[in-house]
C-alpha positions, 0 to 999 in steps of 0.5 A: 500500500502506498498510502495508509489512512491514519485516523485523526479525530482532530482532523475529522472534527475540523473537516466536519466543522468546515464542510457540513455547514458548507454542504447545507448552505449549498443544498439550500441554494441549489434547491431554489432553482428549477430544472429549467433555471439550472439548465440556463445557469449551466449553459452560462457557466460553460460559455463563460468558462470557454471565454475565460480559457480562450482569453487566458490562452490568448494573453499567455501566448509568447510575445503577447505583451509585445503587441501592447502599445503604451 
């Protein structure tokens, strides 16, 4: 075995304190929207993600900074 899980009550308590309220809050938020609204939200997130990726690639191209006029 490459990794062995060692029980740690402190870490378990910390993870519970962090993620249980977060999960409850997210469940409360997600329950507010209909399937049709979720479809629109998902479409928007997908499109925005592609725009962010393509623009990140664009500005990350070698020489991009040289194309900017002061």
